[in-house]
N, C-alpha and C positions, 0 to 999 in steps of 0.2 A: 419828122414828127416825133415829138418828145412828150413825156408825161407832164413836163412843166408848161406845155402849151394848153393844157386843159383849164378852162375857165367856165363860168356860168353861161357864157355865150357860145361854148363849143356846140356844134350841131347835134351831136348825140345827147348831150346833157339837156339842151333846149327841147329836143323832141321828147325825151323821157319826161321832163317836167310838164310840158304841155299836155301830153297824153295822160299823165297821172292826175293832173288837175281835172281833166274831163271825166275820167273814170271814177274818181272819188267825189266829184262835185264839191271840192273844197279848194280854197286858195292855198298856195304854198308860199308863205311870206319869207321864208329863209332858205336860201340855197347857198351853201358854203363849201368851197373846195378846200380840202385839207392838204397836208404835206405828203409828199411821196414817201411810201413806207413798204416794207416787205409784208405781204399778206398771203398766207397759204403758199409760201414758196415762190411768189412772184412779186416783182416790183409793181406797185399799183398806186393810184391816186384816189383817195376817197372823196366822194361828193355827198355831203350830208344835206338832206331836205327835211324841213320841219313843216308838217301840215298845220292848218289853223286850229285843229282840235287837239294838238299836242303830240300826235304820233310822229315818229321819225322814220325816214327811209334813208339808208346809206348805200350807195352803189360804189363799187370799186371798179375803176377803169384801168386797163393796161393797154400797151401797144402790141399789136400782133401783125405778123406779115400775112398777106393774102395775095391772091392773083386777081387781076382785073379781067375785063372781057378780052383784052389782047394778050392774055397770059403773061403779063408783066407783074413783077413783084411790087406790091404797094404796102404801105403801112397804114393801119387804121386803129381806132380805139375800139376796145371790146369790153363789155360789162361781163365780168366773170364771177362776181359775188354780190349778193344783195342782203343787207341786214334790215330787218323791220323791228323797230323798237328795241334794238340792241341784240336781236337774235338772228343768226344766219338762217336764211330761207333757201330751200333747194331751188335751183333754177329750172323752171319748167317753161318751155317755150323758147322763142328766138328773140334775143335782145339785140339783134343787129338791125339798125335802122335802114339798111340798104334795101330790104324788102319790107315796105311800109305795112301791108296788111298783117303780116306775122308779128311784126314788132308791136303794132297797136293792140293786137289780141293778147300778147304776153303782158304788156303793161296794164291792160284793162283787167286781166285776171288778177294781177297784183293789187290793183285798185279795189276790186271787188272783195278781195281778202281783207284789205284794210277797213272797208266799210262794214263788213260783217263782224269783224273783230272789235269794232268801236265800243260796243257795250261792255265787253270784257275788259278792254283797256280802261274805260272810265271807272269801272268797278275796282280794278286793282289800283288805280290812281287815288281813289277815294280812301282806300285802306291805308295808304302810306301815311306815316306819322310826320307831322311837321316839326322840325327841330328848330327851336328858338335859338337865335345867335346869342352868344354871351355878350352882355352889355357892360358888365362890371370891369374892374381893372384886371390886368393880366395876372395870372397866377405868379406868386412870388416864390423864390427859392428858400431853403430852410434858414439860412443866415438872416435874410430879410425878415422872415416871419419871427425869428427869435428876438431880433432887435425891436420889432414892433410890439411883441408881447412884453418885453422888459420895460419899454416906455409906458405901455398901458398899465402895467403893474405899479409903476411909480405914480402915475396919475391917480390910480384907484386908491393907493395908500394915502395920498394927500386928501382925496375926497373923504376917505374914512375918518381921518383926523379931524377935518372940518365938521363933519356930521356928528362925531362923538362929542366935540366941544359944544355944538348946538344942542345936542341932547342933554348934556350936563347942565347947560344954562336953562333949558326948559324945565328940567326936573327941579332945579333950584327955585324957579318961579312957582312951580306947582306946590312945592312944600311950603313956600311963603304964603301962598293963597289959602292952603288948607289949614295952616296954623293960625291964621287970623280969625278972631271971633266974629 
């Protein structure tokens, strides 16, 4: 049993997701298994779940050795850390799905915490400022800006000359019209 064996269909992940759906009374549209990484001194594989209301739960699974009924060493997956909306939560309860009632009670407690914190989550989400993406051209370096300004200065000089000539012509017409009886 290796960390690379963890998928959305792994028994522990499926049980956790189904119980979390029941306890929060929400769908979990996204279940994503991340890459193996060192977390809190142990190699673990994160499983990120996004609830339909926008909250996220990330569980970290590791491989641990245990004894079965025949006192033989077996390896199994273990949830050793849970992050809710990016913040680590203390593990309270039993997150081992070998004893189903304790596992269900632990996940239900987590689901209740998510439901009670929904109003605060919505409030903090509403306060967040939306940043508009830049739609203009990419910023230019100093030499490009200088060349552009020199070109603009030349164009402006030509425009000034044309407008000055127009002004002189219009002034000439004005003097001709005012001098006529």
